[in-house]
ZALUMBA-984349 format. One record per residue: y, z, x of N, C-alpha, C in turn; residue in one letter. Coordinates in steps of 0.02 Angstrom, whole numbers, padded with zeros to 5 digits, always signed. Layout:
BEGIN
YZXYZXYZXa;...
% end
This chain:
BEGIN
-01042+00932+00862-01052+00841+00804-00972+00902+00735m;-00997+00945+00715-00980+00968+00664-00909+00984+00688r;-00931+01041+00729-00842+01037+00742-00771+00986+00763s;-00800+00909+00802-00773+00863+00792-00755+00837+00720i;-00791+00827+00681-00730+00819+00631-00718+00873+00584i;-00747+00953+00600-00679+00997+00571-00593+00976+00603l;-00593+00980+00699-00535+01003+00728-00513+00913+00693f;-00531+00838+00658-00506+00774+00671-00468+00799+00606n;-00507+00831+00556-00495+00827+00476-00421+00884+00474l;-00413+00928+00543-00389+00982+00545-00301+00944+00573l;-00321+00892+00630-00265+00864+00660-00230+00808+00585i;-00247+00768+00535-00256+00746+00482-00240+00768+00429v;-00246+00826+00424-00189+00903+00374-00138+00901+00406i;-00140+00921+00460-00070+00924+00520-00017+00881+00496l;-00052+00806+00506+00008+00742+00516+00052+00730+00447t;+00005+00737+00385+00028+00730+00349+00060+00791+00322f;+00062+00855+00338+00081+00891+00306+00159+00917+00338t;+00190+00921+00305+00289+00939+00311+00301+01014+00325s;+00347+01020+00369+00368+01102+00392+00401+01121+00363f;+00442+01078+00317+00511+01081+00323+00495+01064+00225t;+00537+01106+00176+00518+01100+00076+00553+01040+00089p;+00530+00988+00047+00542+00918+00009+00588+00938-00035v;+00629+00925-00062+00651+00902-00138+00620+00852-00179k;+00619+00896-00262+00605+00844-00311+00619+00777-00302a;+00680+00755-00296+00689+00707-00291+00693+00666-00235d;+00648+00694-00171+00645+00633-00122+00545+00617-00131k;+00532+00661-00182+00458+00601-00206+00456+00536-00192f;+00424+00508-00203+00407+00417-00219+00417+00396-00284e;+00443+00384-00300+00436+00343-00353+00386+00285-00387n;+00321+00311-00404+00280+00273-00423+00283+00201-00442a;+00354+00206-00494+00341+00150-00529+00384+00089-00500s;+00399+00080-00424+00391+00037-00386+00359-00009-00364l;+00280+00024-00373+00220+00016-00335+00189-00060-00369l;+00178-00114-00372+00145-00155-00412+00049-00133-00421n;+00015-00181-00423-00024-00155-00430-00058-00180-00367s;-00035-00207-00319-00054-00215-00245-00045-00184-00204f;+00001-00116-00231+00027-00067-00175+00075-00064-00152g;+00104-00158-00163+00180-00154-00126+00227-00172-00184m;+00301-00158-00157+00357-00174-00226+00354-00221-00254p;+00363-00186-00302+00349-00264-00366+00364-00211-00424g;+00311-00288-00499+00309-00241-00538+00221-00259-00554e;+00191-00258-00594+00118-00273-00590+00064-00321-00549i;+00082-00385-00547+00068-00398-00488+00116-00468-00438d;+00208-00451-00462+00248-00496-00416+00265-00433-00374l;+00299-00457-00304+00306-00446-00259+00394-00441-00296p;+00457-00401-00255+00504-00376-00287+00539-00387-00207a;+00616-00401-00197+00608-00396-00143+00655-00326-00133a;+00629-00262-00115+00661-00218-00128+00653-00176-00080i;+00623-00142-00040+00573-00085-00016+00591-00028-00028n;+00532+00028-00007+00505+00070+00022+00588+00150+00001l;+00585+00196+00022+00608+00228+00035+00577+00218+00120p;+00631+00287+00152+00595+00263+00227+00544+00301+00212d;+00509+00280+00272+00454+00329+00304+00415+00333+00238g;+00397+00297+00194+00348+00336+00119+00272+00309+00142q;+00227+00342+00152+00157+00334+00097+00131+00353+00037f;+00107+00295+00002+00079+00300-00024-00014+00269-00066s;-00011+00292-00081-00129+00290-00096-00110+00266-00174v;-00117+00226-00218-00142+00196-00262-00189+00165-00264s;-00219+00183-00326-00274+00155-00347-00258+00095-00424p;-00306+00063-00419-00306+00014-00470-00361-00020-00516y;-00388-00002-00577-00423-00066-00602-00416-00066-00650a;-00454-00142-00656-00447-00189-00701-00507-00235-00739f;-00521-00249-00769-00590-00319-00777-00655-00290-00718g;-00655-00244-00715-00713-00226-00668-00695-00210-00588g;-00625-00247-00583-00622-00240-00500-00576-00179-00497t;-00602-00161-00450-00560-00072-00405-00527-00080-00339i;-00478-00068-00356-00422-00095-00315-00405-00019-00269r;-00377-00003-00185-00363+00069-00179-00319+00024-00132v;-00280+00041-00123-00212+00028-00108-00161+00080-00047n;-00146+00072+00031-00136+00127+00047-00052+00062+00083l;-00007+00114+00061+00058+00066+00084+00080+00089+00114s;+00143+00076+00147+00181+00129+00187+00231+00087+00223f;+00306+00121+00229+00354+00088+00256+00353+00101+00331q;+00364+00041+00374+00359+00050+00448+00423+00053+00446i;+00470+00009+00449+00534+00025+00466+00585+00023+00396l;+00649+00026+00425+00696+00017+00361+00685-00040+00310e;+00661-00103+00357+00649-00156+00319+00595-00199+00303n;+00527-00115+00336+00490-00178+00347+00426-00134+00293l;+00382-00177+00262+00344-00118+00194+00258-00144+00240t;+00204-00097+00245+00134-00113+00259+00083-00098+00195g;+00046-00123+00165+00008-00126+00129-00099-00136+00150a;-00123-00096+00172-00202-00104+00167-00243-00098+00113f;-00268-00147+00081-00309-00144+00029-00387-00132+00049r;-00433-00107-00011-00486-00119-00020-00521-00125-00075y;-00547-00193-00106-00573-00164-00168-00627-00214-00187a;-00662-00176-00221-00742-00202-00281-00714-00256-00340r;-00728-00329-00305-00703-00389-00356-00784-00361-00380i;-00801-00382-00438-00906-00408-00483-00891-00484-00477p;-00937-00513-00481-00973-00564-00450-01050-00566-00459s;-01064-00600-00484-01148-00650-00524-01175-00635-00434a;-01159-00658-00377-01173-00698-00335-01138-00610-00255v;-01141-00600-00289-01092-00542-00225-01157-00522-00185g;-01112-00503-00119-01163-00498-00066-01199-00405-00079n;-01173-00371-00132-01202-00287-00107-01213-00291-00192h;-01246-00269-00255-01266-00278-00305-01256-00304-00328r;-01208-00366-00311-01159-00391-00373-01088-00405-00366g;-01086-00358-00322-00997-00346-00301-00956-00391-00241y;-00933-00404-00223-00891-00435-00154-00853-00374-00154y;-00849-00366-00070-00797-00301-00047-00729-00329-00015w;-00689-00317-00024-00640-00370-00009-00600-00286+00041d;-00545-00330+00113-00508-00319+00120-00448-00322+00119r;-00373-00291+00151-00321-00350+00147-00272-00308+00157s;-00216-00340+00209-00168-00332+00256-00117-00358+00217f;-00058-00335+00187-00010-00390+00196+00093-00339+00234d;+00104-00368+00248+00185-00356+00273+00251-00387+00211l;+00294-00360+00234+00360-00385+00174+00417-00387+00207h;+00461-00393+00237+00512-00387+00286+00548-00374+00236y;+00636-00340+00204+00672-00382+00178+00732-00378+00231l;+00754-00451+00217+00806-00478+00258+00894-00493+00243l;+00872-00447+00183+00925-00454+00129+00951-00422+00071n;+00999-00340+00073+01001-00322+00015+01052-00340-00021k;+01031-00319-00103+01071-00352-00147+01140-00343-00149e;+01197-00371-00146+01261-00394-00132+01298-00349-00220k;+01332-00382-00207+01405-00414-00260+01365-00496-00284n;+01370-00520-00242+01377-00612-00244+01266-00619-00218i;+01273-00589-00188+01186-00621-00166+01137-00584-00175l;+01099-00599-00172+01023-00572-00202+00989-00551-00126p;+00929-00481-00179+00906-00487-00111+00853-00527-00095s;+00826-00562-00063+00793-00590-00018+00747-00539+00039v;+00669-00545+00011+00636-00544+00080+00581-00571+00087a;+00559-00578+00135+00490-00634+00171+00441-00588+00172l;+00368-00624+00188+00296-00584+00175+00256-00623+00185g;+00192-00588+00196+00128-00638+00210+00076-00575+00149v;+00015-00616+00108+00000-00569+00095-00089-00610+00110r;-00121-00522+00124-00199-00549+00142-00205-00606+00201d;-00165-00576+00260-00181-00598+00305-00223-00599+00344f;-00257-00535+00325-00275-00514+00390-00335-00474+00339v;-00410-00533+00313-00450-00492+00240-00521-00528+00264g;-00554-00502+00236-00625-00544+00205-00624-00587+00166t;-00547-00639+00129-00540-00683+00116-00589-00678+00034g;-00594-00651+00001-00632-00641-00102-00581-00636-00112a;
% end
């Protein structure tokens, strides 16, 4: 059992480790992510996408709510995020807390041009516990 866990851990490390050097300008710009782990500011979504192939992990804590976001650029114009949160509640199902998970998708239809603004469509929290 232990060897299977170590083997899986090795596979994950090798999968997410790049064998080519990465220049500093290739790293993500964390200011692009809102508190839900999607492109935007604070809690507002924005019609922008992340750099191609980017994978981000971002924590967020406010007023007792703790949220961990896993964001990823699936295709050139398609961004996704999986979120897991602990939300305080007097009648929560586990020691006064609700545990919520959700999934978001965001598709950039049109990038900003001289005359036209950026346009994106998305769904928020469409697969989750609904808390």
